[in-house]
Structure formats: structure tokens, C-alpha cells
N, CA, C and O atoms as a GROMACS GRO file, in nm:
protein
  500
    1MET      N    1   3.021   1.470   1.574
    1MET     CA    2   2.927   1.531   1.652
    1MET      C    3   3.010   1.653   1.689
    1MET      O    4   2.966   1.760   1.646
    2LYS      N    5   3.105   1.656   1.751
    2LYS     CA    6   3.203   1.755   1.812
    2LYS      C    7   3.237   1.841   1.711
    2LYS      O    8   3.251   1.959   1.742
    3LYS      N    9   3.254   1.810   1.601
    3LYS     CA   10   3.320   1.889   1.475
    3LYS      C   11   3.179   1.952   1.418
    3LYS      O   12   3.202   2.020   1.318
    4LYS      N   13   3.045   1.949   1.451
    4LYS     CA   14   2.923   2.012   1.432
    4LYS      C   15   2.922   1.979   1.245
    4LYS      O   16   2.916   2.066   1.159
    5ASP      N   17   2.929   1.835   1.223
    5ASP     CA   18   2.927   1.792   1.088
    5ASP      C   19   2.810   1.708   1.114
    5ASP      O   20   2.815   1.620   1.200
    6PHE      N   21   2.690   1.732   1.035
    6PHE     CA   22   2.568   1.692   1.041
    6PHE      C   23   2.546   1.627   0.932
    6PHE      O   24   2.433   1.581   0.934
    7THR      N   25   2.622   1.593   0.802
    7THR     CA   26   2.571   1.540   0.681
    7THR      C   27   2.531   1.403   0.708
    7THR      O   28   2.456   1.354   0.624
    8PHE      N   29   2.563   1.332   0.805
    8PHE     CA   30   2.497   1.197   0.853
    8PHE      C   31   2.370   1.198   0.850
    8PHE      O   32   2.317   1.096   0.806
    9VAL      N   33   2.272   1.325   0.901
    9VAL     CA   34   2.132   1.337   0.912
    9VAL      C   35   2.064   1.305   0.786
    9VAL      O   36   1.974   1.222   0.780
   10LYS      N   37   2.117   1.386   0.664
   10LYS     CA   38   2.085   1.363   0.578
   10LYS      C   39   2.082   1.224   0.530
   10LYS      O   40   1.976   1.185   0.480
   11GLU      N   41   2.177   1.148   0.536
   11GLU     CA   42   2.194   1.007   0.491
   11GLU      C   43   2.073   0.934   0.573
   11GLU      O   44   1.996   0.863   0.508
   12ILE      N   45   2.057   0.946   0.683
   12ILE     CA   46   1.965   0.898   0.790
   12ILE      C   47   1.825   0.911   0.708
   12ILE      O   48   1.753   0.816   0.679
   13ILE      N   49   1.802   1.039   0.677
   13ILE     CA   50   1.666   1.057   0.606
   13ILE      C   51   1.645   0.995   0.509
   13ILE      O   52   1.539   0.934   0.501
   14PHE      N   53   1.741   0.990   0.402
   14PHE     CA   54   1.725   0.925   0.314
   14PHE      C   55   1.698   0.772   0.318
   14PHE      O   56   1.638   0.717   0.225
   15LEU      N   57   1.748   0.696   0.440
   15LEU     CA   58   1.727   0.570   0.465
   15LEU      C   59   1.568   0.570   0.514
   15LEU      O   60   1.489   0.481   0.483
   16VAL      N   61   1.542   0.660   0.579
   16VAL     CA   62   1.404   0.650   0.670
   16VAL      C   63   1.284   0.661   0.552
   16VAL      O   64   1.170   0.615   0.561
   17ILE      N   65   1.347   0.741   0.428
   17ILE     CA   66   1.250   0.772   0.321
   17ILE      C   67   1.255   0.651   0.260
   17ILE      O   68   1.146   0.603   0.231
   18ALA      N   69   1.342   0.596   0.237
   18ALA     CA   70   1.369   0.465   0.156
   18ALA      C   71   1.296   0.352   0.208
   18ALA      O   72   1.290   0.251   0.137
   19PHE      N   73   1.230   0.352   0.336
   19PHE     CA   74   1.162   0.261   0.408
   19PHE      C   75   1.016   0.275   0.404
   19PHE      O   76   0.934   0.186   0.380
   20ILE      N   77   0.990   0.428   0.438
   20ILE     CA   78   0.862   0.455   0.422
   20ILE      C   79   0.807   0.480   0.299
   20ILE      O   80   0.685   0.471   0.314
   21VAL      N   81   0.828   0.500   0.207
   21VAL     CA   82   0.756   0.505   0.099
   21VAL      C   83   0.701   0.383   0.052
   21VAL      O   84   0.582   0.363   0.027
   22PRO      N   85   0.821   0.281   0.037
   22PRO     CA   86   0.768   0.152  -0.037
   22PRO      C   87   0.672   0.076   0.092
   22PRO      O   88   0.580  -0.003   0.067
   23TYR      N   89   0.705   0.107   0.200
   23TYR     CA   90   0.608   0.060   0.303
   23TYR      C   91   0.469   0.116   0.302
   23TYR      O   92   0.381   0.035   0.327
   24ALA      N   93   0.432   0.243   0.278
   24ALA     CA   94   0.319   0.294   0.265
   24ALA      C   95   0.274   0.273   0.152
   24ALA      O   96   0.156   0.239   0.151
   25GLY      N   97   0.341   0.284   0.025
   25GLY     CA   98   0.242   0.209  -0.090
   25GLY      C   99   0.245   0.065  -0.091
   25GLY      O  100   0.174   0.020  -0.181
   26LEU      N  101   0.303  -0.023  -0.021
   26LEU     CA  102   0.234  -0.149  -0.014
   26LEU      C  103   0.126  -0.156   0.082
   26LEU      O  104   0.027  -0.221   0.048
   27ARG      N  105   0.125  -0.102   0.189
   27ARG     CA  106  -0.024  -0.100   0.262
   27ARG      C  107  -0.115  -0.012   0.244
   27ARG      O  108  -0.209   0.000   0.322
   28MET      N  109  -0.096   0.072   0.123
   28MET     CA  110  -0.222   0.148   0.027
   28MET      C  111  -0.268   0.033  -0.074
   28MET      O  112  -0.388   0.011  -0.096
   29MET      N  113  -0.174  -0.031  -0.128
   29MET     CA  114  -0.228  -0.128  -0.241
   29MET      C  115  -0.287  -0.235  -0.182
   29MET      O  116  -0.403  -0.255  -0.217
   30ILE      N  117  -0.233  -0.319  -0.092
   30ILE     CA  118  -0.253  -0.450  -0.075
   30ILE      C  119  -0.342  -0.416   0.103
   30ILE      O  120  -0.289  -0.388   0.210
   31HIS      N  121  -0.459  -0.431   0.075
   31HIS     CA  122  -0.562  -0.394   0.185
   31HIS      C  123  -0.583  -0.525   0.262
   31HIS      O  124  -0.622  -0.628   0.208
   32GLN      N  125  -0.555  -0.512   0.392
   32GLN     CA  126  -0.600  -0.642   0.490
   32GLN      C  127  -0.621  -0.593   0.625
   32GLN      O  128  -0.589  -0.490   0.684
   33ASN      N  129  -0.681  -0.693   0.655
   33ASN     CA  130  -0.734  -0.665   0.828
   33ASN      C  131  -0.624  -0.716   0.879
   33ASN      O  132  -0.628  -0.839   0.866
   34ALA      N  133  -0.504  -0.673   0.943
   34ALA     CA  134  -0.403  -0.727   1.001
   34ALA      C  135  -0.402  -0.625   1.151
   34ALA      O  136  -0.458  -0.518   1.175
   35SER      N  137  -0.329  -0.695   1.218
   35SER     CA  138  -0.263  -0.627   1.347
   35SER      C  139  -0.143  -0.643   1.380
   35SER      O  140  -0.107  -0.760   1.370
   36PHE      N  141  -0.065  -0.572   1.415
   36PHE     CA  142   0.052  -0.572   1.463
   36PHE      C  143   0.085  -0.655   1.600
   36PHE      O  144   0.194  -0.709   1.623
   37VAL      N  145  -0.030  -0.656   1.690
   37VAL     CA  146   0.001  -0.735   1.799
   37VAL      C  147  -0.141  -0.797   1.833
   37VAL      O  148  -0.242  -0.728   1.818
   38GLU      N  149  -0.149  -0.938   1.882
   38GLU     CA  150  -0.234  -1.010   1.942
   38GLU      C  151  -0.305  -0.968   2.069
   38GLU      O  152  -0.428  -0.968   2.078
   39GLY      N  153  -0.234  -0.935   2.153
   39GLY     CA  154  -0.293  -0.904   2.273
   39GLY      C  155  -0.148  -0.843   2.376
   39GLY      O  156  -0.030  -0.846   2.339
   40ILE      N  157  -0.190  -0.802   2.483
   40ILE     CA  158  -0.079  -0.772   2.580
   40ILE      C  159  -0.073  -0.914   2.686
   40ILE      O  160  -0.161  -0.969   2.752
   41TYR      N  161   0.060  -0.939   2.669
   41TYR     CA  162   0.071  -1.069   2.771
   41TYR      C  163   0.189  -1.028   2.879
   41TYR      O  164   0.290  -1.095   2.900
   42PHE      N  165   0.156  -0.897   2.946
   42PHE     CA  166   0.294  -0.876   3.038
   42PHE      C  167   0.242  -0.945   3.173
   42PHE      O  168   0.327  -0.976   3.258
   43TRP      N  169   0.148  -0.963   3.190
   43TRP     CA  170   0.119  -1.071   3.330
   43TRP      C  171   0.116  -1.197   3.327
   43TRP      O  172   0.118  -1.271   3.426
   44ASP      N  173   0.108  -1.236   3.186
   44ASP     CA  174   0.110  -1.386   3.158
   44ASP      C  175   0.251  -1.438   3.147
   44ASP      O  176   0.283  -1.554   3.176
   45ASN      N  177   0.342  -1.334   3.097
   45ASN     CA  178   0.478  -1.350   3.084
   45ASN      C  179   0.527  -1.378   3.223
   45ASN      O  180   0.597  -1.479   3.222
   46PHE      N  181   0.516  -1.323   3.346
   46PHE     CA  182   0.566  -1.345   3.496
   46PHE      C  183   0.478  -1.412   3.554
   46PHE      O  184   0.492  -1.409   3.677
   47SER      N  185   0.386  -1.477   3.516
   47SER     CA  186   0.306  -1.555   3.596
   47SER      C  187   0.306  -1.737   3.558
   47SER      O  188   0.286  -1.829   3.637
   48SER      N  189   0.328  -1.741   3.447
   48SER     CA  190   0.345  -1.893   3.398
   48SER      C  191   0.473  -1.936   3.399
   48SER      O  192   0.558  -1.857   3.359
   49PRO      N  193   0.511  -2.061   3.442
   49PRO     CA  194   0.642  -2.125   3.473
   49PRO      C  195   0.703  -2.142   3.331
   49PRO      O  196   0.826  -2.136   3.323
   50PHE      N  197   0.629  -2.163   3.215
   50PHE     CA  198   0.695  -2.179   3.097
   50PHE      C  199   0.743  -2.056   3.041
   50PHE      O  200   0.842  -2.056   2.968
   51ASN      N  201   0.671  -1.936   3.072
   51ASN     CA  202   0.723  -1.799   3.015
   51ASN      C  203   0.829  -1.780   3.110
   51ASN      O  204   0.924  -1.724   3.057
   52LEU      N  205   0.846  -1.807   3.230
   52LEU     CA  206   0.945  -1.759   3.325
   52LEU      C  207   1.073  -1.865   3.274
   52LEU      O  208   1.185  -1.817   3.289
   53SER      N  209   1.068  -1.973   3.230
   53SER     CA  210   1.164  -2.067   3.177
   53SER      C  211   1.218  -1.988   3.067
   53SER      O  212   1.338  -1.965   3.062
   54GLY      N  213   1.145  -1.948   2.988
   54GLY     CA  214   1.209  -1.873   2.854
   54GLY      C  215   1.292  -1.752   2.909
   54GLY      O  216   1.410  -1.745   2.873
   55LEU      N  217   1.255  -1.681   2.972
   55LEU     CA  218   1.294  -1.568   3.048
   55LEU      C  219   1.425  -1.605   3.074
   55LEU      O  220   1.518  -1.571   3.000
   56LEU      N  221   1.442  -1.687   3.194
   56LEU     CA  222   1.547  -1.755   3.264
   56LEU      C  223   1.656  -1.809   3.157
   56LEU      O  224   1.776  -1.790   3.180
   57PHE      N  225   1.611  -1.886   3.025
   57PHE     CA  226   1.697  -1.909   2.913
   57PHE      C  227   1.759  -1.809   2.861
   57PHE      O  228   1.875  -1.826   2.825
   58GLY      N  229   1.689  -1.663   2.843
   58GLY     CA  230   1.737  -1.543   2.738
   58GLY      C  231   1.816  -1.495   2.888
   58GLY      O  232   1.932  -1.475   2.852
   59VAL      N  233   1.810  -1.474   3.007
   59VAL     CA  234   1.902  -1.424   3.071
   59VAL      C  235   2.025  -1.515   3.083
   59VAL      O  236   2.140  -1.475   3.067
   60ILE      N  237   1.996  -1.619   3.109
   60ILE     CA  238   2.130  -1.723   3.140
   60ILE      C  239   2.214  -1.690   3.010
   60ILE      O  240   2.334  -1.673   3.029
   61SER      N  241   2.168  -1.679   2.882
   61SER     CA  242   2.232  -1.685   2.745
   61SER      C  243   2.303  -1.563   2.725
   61SER      O  244   2.410  -1.558   2.664
   62ILE      N  245   2.248  -1.468   2.772
   62ILE     CA  246   2.301  -1.330   2.755
   62ILE      C  247   2.433  -1.307   2.857
   62ILE      O  248   2.540  -1.250   2.833
   63TYR      N  249   2.387  -1.368   2.971
   63TYR     CA  250   2.496  -1.355   3.097
   63TYR      C  251   2.600  -1.449   3.085
   63TYR      O  252   2.694  -1.436   3.164
   64PHE      N  253   2.605  -1.557   2.991
   64PHE     CA  254   2.688  -1.616   2.953
   64PHE      C  255   2.784  -1.544   2.858
   64PHE      O  256   2.903  -1.520   2.877
   65SER      N  257   2.708  -1.517   2.751
   65SER     CA  258   2.827  -1.435   2.622
   65SER      C  259   2.888  -1.335   2.736
   65SER      O  260   3.011  -1.337   2.747
   66TYR      N  261   2.811  -1.243   2.826
   66TYR     CA  262   2.885  -1.147   2.884
   66TYR      C  263   3.013  -1.196   2.945
   66TYR      O  264   3.116  -1.130   2.934
   67LEU      N  265   3.008  -1.327   3.018
   67LEU     CA  266   3.121  -1.356   3.078
   67LEU      C  267   3.216  -1.417   2.982
   67LEU      O  268   3.327  -1.435   3.033
   68LEU      N  269   3.208  -1.449   2.872
   68LEU     CA  270   3.300  -1.473   2.741
   68LEU      C  271   3.369  -1.376   2.708
   68LEU      O  272   3.481  -1.391   2.660
   69CYS      N  273   3.297  -1.221   2.732
   69CYS     CA  274   3.410  -1.131   2.696
   69CYS      C  275   3.490  -1.066   2.743
   69CYS      O  276   3.482  -1.071   2.866
   70ASN      N  277   3.594  -0.982   2.695
   70ASN     CA  278   3.665  -0.895   2.754
   70ASN      C  279   3.645  -0.775   2.798
   70ASN      O  280   3.526  -0.745   2.785
   71ASP      N  281   3.709  -0.689   2.846
   71ASP     CA  282   3.650  -0.576   2.911
   71ASP      C  283   3.580  -0.467   2.822
   71ASP      O  284   3.485  -0.396   2.856
   72LYS      N  285   3.633  -0.467   2.725
   72LYS     CA  286   3.592  -0.394   2.630
   72LYS      C  287   3.464  -0.428   2.546
   72LYS      O  288   3.390  -0.346   2.490
   73GLY      N  289   3.448  -0.582   2.546
   73GLY     CA  290   3.340  -0.651   2.480
   73GLY      C  291   3.216  -0.646   2.581
   73GLY      O  292   3.097  -0.653   2.549
   74LYS      N  293   3.268  -0.632   2.709
   74LYS     CA  294   3.162  -0.614   2.810
   74LYS      C  295   3.103  -0.492   2.812
   74LYS      O  296   2.983  -0.484   2.837
   75MET      N  297   3.183  -0.378   2.787
   75MET     CA  298   3.161  -0.237   2.797
   75MET      C  299   3.018  -0.217   2.658
   75MET      O  300   2.905  -0.170   2.675
   76PHE      N  301   3.074  -0.270   2.536
   76PHE     CA  302   2.988  -0.293   2.439
   76PHE      C  303   2.856  -0.330   2.451
   76PHE      O  304   2.765  -0.262   2.404
   77ILE      N  305   2.833  -0.475   2.533
   77ILE     CA  306   2.746  -0.545   2.543
   77ILE      C  307   2.664  -0.485   2.647
   77ILE      O  308   2.542  -0.505   2.642
   78ARG      N  309   2.716  -0.411   2.744
   78ARG     CA  310   2.620  -0.338   2.849
   78ARG      C  311   2.534  -0.211   2.761
   78ARG      O  312   2.416  -0.182   2.783
   79LYS      N  313   2.613  -0.152   2.670
   79LYS     CA  314   2.560  -0.046   2.587
   79LYS      C  315   2.456  -0.084   2.508
   79LYS      O  316   2.345  -0.030   2.501
   80TYR      N  317   2.508  -0.207   2.432
   80TYR     CA  318   2.377  -0.253   2.365
   80TYR      C  319   2.232  -0.323   2.412
   80TYR      O  320   2.131  -0.342   2.344
   81LEU      N  321   2.259  -0.352   2.550
   81LEU     CA  322   2.134  -0.409   2.632
   81LEU      C  323   2.097  -0.273   2.670
   81LEU      O  324   1.975  -0.259   2.677
   82PHE      N  325   2.155  -0.187   2.691
   82PHE     CA  326   2.099  -0.063   2.746
   82PHE      C  327   1.989   0.014   2.631
   82PHE      O  328   1.879   0.065   2.653
   83PHE      N  329   2.060   0.000   2.510
   83PHE     CA  330   1.956   0.035   2.374
   83PHE      C  331   1.883  -0.067   2.326
   83PHE      O  332   1.824  -0.059   2.219
   84SER      N  333   1.882  -0.170   2.403
   84SER     CA  334   1.787  -0.284   2.346
   84SER      C  335   1.662  -0.238   2.435
   84SER      O  336   1.544  -0.239   2.397
   85ILE      N  337   1.696  -0.210   2.526
   85ILE     CA  338   1.585  -0.176   2.605
   85ILE      C  339   1.412  -0.143   2.570
   85ILE      O  340   1.320  -0.161   2.649
   86PRO      N  341   1.404  -0.100   2.457
   86PRO     CA  342   1.280  -0.077   2.397
   86PRO      C  343   1.218  -0.236   2.362
   86PRO      O  344   1.108  -0.285   2.386
   87TYR      N  345   1.325  -0.286   2.304
   87TYR     CA  346   1.307  -0.408   2.237
   87TYR      C  347   1.275  -0.504   2.370
   87TYR      O  348   1.192  -0.590   2.338
   88LEU      N  349   1.303  -0.512   2.472
   88LEU     CA  350   1.306  -0.587   2.591
   88LEU      C  351   1.172  -0.570   2.613
   88LEU      O  352   1.099  -0.669   2.615
   89ILE      N  353   1.115  -0.425   2.637
   89ILE     CA  354   0.985  -0.387   2.678
   89ILE      C  355   0.884  -0.463   2.579
   89ILE      O  356   0.784  -0.514   2.631
   90MET      N  357   0.902  -0.473   2.442
   90MET     CA  358   0.804  -0.501   2.366
   90MET      C  359   0.775  -0.650   2.399
   90MET      O  360   0.665  -0.706   2.406
   91ILE      N  361   0.918  -0.709   2.421
   91ILE     CA  362   0.939  -0.862   2.448
   91ILE      C  363   0.823  -0.907   2.537
   91ILE      O  364   0.745  -1.001   2.518
   92ALA      N  365   0.830  -0.819   2.638
   92ALA     CA  366   0.748  -0.865   2.764
   92ALA      C  367   0.601  -0.821   2.747
   92ALA      O  368   0.512  -0.880   2.808
   93MET      N  369   0.572  -0.703   2.656
   93MET     CA  370   0.436  -0.659   2.654
   93MET      C  371   0.359  -0.750   2.553
   93MET      O  372   0.245  -0.791   2.575
   94VAL      N  373   0.441  -0.780   2.429
   94VAL     CA  374   0.329  -0.838   2.327
   94VAL      C  375   0.398  -0.966   2.283
   94VAL      O  376   0.343  -1.034   2.196
   95GLY      N  377   0.505  -1.003   2.329
   95GLY     CA  378   0.575  -1.139   2.314
   95GLY      C  379   0.543  -1.238   2.419
   95GLY      O  380   0.489  -1.199   2.522
   96LEU      N  381   0.568  -1.348   2.406
   96LEU     CA  382   0.571  -1.469   2.502
   96LEU      C  383   0.729  -1.502   2.534
   96LEU      O  384   0.807  -1.520   2.441
   97PHE      N  385   0.765  -1.510   2.651
   97PHE     CA  386   0.878  -1.525   2.687
   97PHE      C  387   0.951  -1.678   2.654
   97PHE      O  388   1.070  -1.705   2.638
   98TRP      N  389   0.832  -1.763   2.651
   98TRP     CA  390   0.863  -1.899   2.600
   98TRP      C  391   0.925  -1.918   2.478
   98TRP      O  392   1.005  -2.010   2.463
   99GLU      N  393   0.887  -1.814   2.355
   99GLU     CA  394   0.953  -1.799   2.260
   99GLU      C  395   1.071  -1.752   2.241
   99GLU      O  396   1.088  -1.639   2.196
  100THR      N  397   1.168  -1.832   2.274
  100THR     CA  398   1.292  -1.825   2.293
  100THR      C  399   1.384  -1.744   2.148
  100THR      O  400   1.498  -1.698   2.157
  101ARG      N  401   1.296  -1.744   2.018
  101ARG     CA  402   1.345  -1.692   1.928
  101ARG      C  403   1.377  -1.531   1.937
  101ARG      O  404   1.456  -1.463   1.871
  102LEU      N  405   1.286  -1.495   2.043
  102LEU     CA  406   1.286  -1.351   2.040
  102LEU      C  407   1.409  -1.298   2.130
  102LEU      O  408   1.447  -1.181   2.125
  103PHE      N  409   1.460  -1.381   2.201
  103PHE     CA  410   1.598  -1.378   2.234
  103PHE      C  411   1.731  -1.359   2.160
  103PHE      O  412   1.826  -1.288   2.195
  104LEU      N  413   1.718  -1.449   2.035
  104LEU     CA  414   1.828  -1.462   1.955
  104LEU      C  415   1.916  -1.341   1.930
  104LEU      O  416   2.038  -1.328   1.947
  105PRO      N  417   1.820  -1.248   1.882
  105PRO     CA  418   1.934  -1.134   1.848
  105PRO      C  419   2.002  -1.083   1.955
  105PRO      O  420   2.114  -1.036   1.933
  106LEU      N  421   1.959  -1.083   2.067
  106LEU     CA  422   2.058  -1.045   2.179
  106LEU      C  423   2.194  -1.137   2.206
  106LEU      O  424   2.311  -1.101   2.217
  107ILE      N  425   2.127  -1.288   2.211
  107ILE     CA  426   2.226  -1.387   2.213
  107ILE      C  427   2.348  -1.393   2.123
  107ILE      O  428   2.467  -1.412   2.146
  108LEU      N  429   2.267  -1.369   1.994
  108LEU     CA  430   2.407  -1.408   1.897
  108LEU      C  431   2.476  -1.293   1.896
  108LEU      O  432   2.594  -1.312   1.867
  109THR      N  433   2.437  -1.145   1.923
  109THR     CA  434   2.507  -1.048   1.909
  109THR      C  435   2.615  -1.039   2.032
  109THR      O  436   2.719  -0.975   2.031
  110GLY      N  437   2.561  -1.125   2.147
  110GLY     CA  438   2.663  -1.139   2.256
  110GLY      C  439   2.761  -1.237   2.223
  110GLY      O  440   2.875  -1.230   2.270
  111ILE      N  441   2.722  -1.334   2.141
  111ILE     CA  442   2.827  -1.440   2.118
  111ILE      C  443   2.947  -1.377   2.003
  111ILE      O  444   3.068  -1.387   2.024
  112VAL      N  445   2.900  -1.324   1.904
  112VAL     CA  446   2.979  -1.225   1.812
  112VAL      C  447   3.070  -1.166   1.880
  112VAL      O  448   3.190  -1.173   1.857
  113THR      N  449   3.000  -1.082   1.997
  113THR     CA  450   3.081  -0.986   2.028
  113THR      C  451   3.187  -1.057   2.159
  113THR      O  452   3.288  -0.994   2.192
  114ALA      N  453   3.165  -1.145   2.203
  114ALA     CA  454   3.242  -1.234   2.273
  114ALA      C  455   3.362  -1.290   2.178
  114ALA      O  456   3.453  -1.340   2.244
  115ALA      N  457   3.376  -1.291   2.063
  115ALA     CA  458   3.466  -1.344   1.967
  115ALA      C  459   3.521  -1.256   1.887
  115ALA      O  460   3.605  -1.278   1.800
  116HIS      N  461   3.460  -1.131   1.925
  116HIS     CA  462   3.540  -1.022   1.805
  116HIS      C  463   3.662  -0.955   1.930
  116HIS      O  464   3.649  -0.945   2.052
  117GLN      N  465   3.750  -0.926   1.862
  117GLN     CA  466   3.891  -0.825   1.915
  117GLN      C  467   3.840  -0.665   1.868
  117GLN      O  468   3.836  -0.619   1.755
  118PHE      N  469   3.809  -0.612   1.973
  118PHE     CA  470   3.840  -0.458   1.984
  118PHE      C  471   3.921  -0.404   1.993
  118PHE      O  472   3.894  -0.289   2.030
  119LYS      N  473   4.034  -0.426   1.977
  119LYS     CA  474   4.130  -0.351   1.978
  119LYS      C  475   4.178  -0.282   1.896
  119LYS      O  476   4.230  -0.175   1.924
  120ASN      N  477   4.169  -0.330   1.777
  120ASN     CA  478   4.155  -0.251   1.643
  120ASN      C  479   4.040  -0.168   1.622
  120ASN      O  480   4.044  -0.101   1.518
  121LEU      N  481   3.932  -0.154   1.700
  121LEU     CA  482   3.834  -0.059   1.654
  121LEU      C  483   3.803   0.078   1.760
  121LEU      O  484   3.757   0.186   1.724
  122ILE      N  485   3.843   0.036   1.903
  122ILE     CA  486   3.818   0.109   2.010
  122ILE      C  487   3.984   0.185   2.038
  122ILE      O  488   4.082   0.113   2.052
  123PRO      N  489   3.991   0.306   2.041
  123PRO     CA  490   4.123   0.344   2.092
  123PRO      C  491   4.145   0.315   2.219
  123PRO      O  492   4.060   0.267   2.294
  124ASN      N  493   4.271   0.345   2.249
  124ASN     CA  494   4.276   0.354   2.417
  124ASN      C  495   4.224   0.478   2.445
  124ASN      O  496   4.210   0.563   2.357
  125GLN      N  497   4.194   0.497   2.564
  125GLN     CA  498   4.142   0.614   2.610
  125GLN      C  499   4.252   0.662   2.754
  125GLN      O  500   4.230   0.766   2.817
   0.00000   0.00000   0.00000
């Protein structure tokens, strides 16, 4: 970014087009009455003991993997969770917390991060 080299934008645009063209083509060819969400479960997630137990499982699992990381890994997980905020909001809105599979991408990423050595990837500042 500092060198003002934006050739990566062209590559990202090609990836977006490579996703959108087949997706739009399939949606036009295969007609179905489907919806992306079944409902909004925001209040149910924070009022049901089952949903709260699923949220507690997700938070404890992510915190456990955070504790296993070294300093650079903790920094990576904090940034990862920050950029995962839209995903977490969508879990709260249209997902159910007791479906612990929704937290698995965050949990598995935390475990992989805890096992990864960042000394070769991140230069000392």
C-alpha cells in the first residue's frame, strides 16, 4: 500500500467476478423459493438458557485458544476477532447460539494460531 502498487485490486476483482458470474448464472437457471434466513433470533439468543450455554461454550473456547497463544498469536487473534465482527453479528441475528458449529471457524482458527510459530512470518518491529 505504501508503494502505491494496486495490482492486487485487479486480482481481487477477478476473484469476485469468478464467484458472481457462476452464482448469478445458477440462480437464474435454477428457480427456487428459498430464503437466506428463516427469521431473526436476536432476542431468543439472549433469553434462552440453551442459547446462552452455546454462547458460553463459544466464548470459553475462543478464550482458551487465546490463552494458549504467545504475544504475536494473541495479537493475530485480536485482529481476527475484530474483522470477524460482521460474522458474529450475523450469528447473533439469524443463527442460534446453541448451534456450536457456528463458532467452529473461530475456535479452529484460534487453535491453529496457538500452534503456529509467528517468528518467521512477522518481522520484529
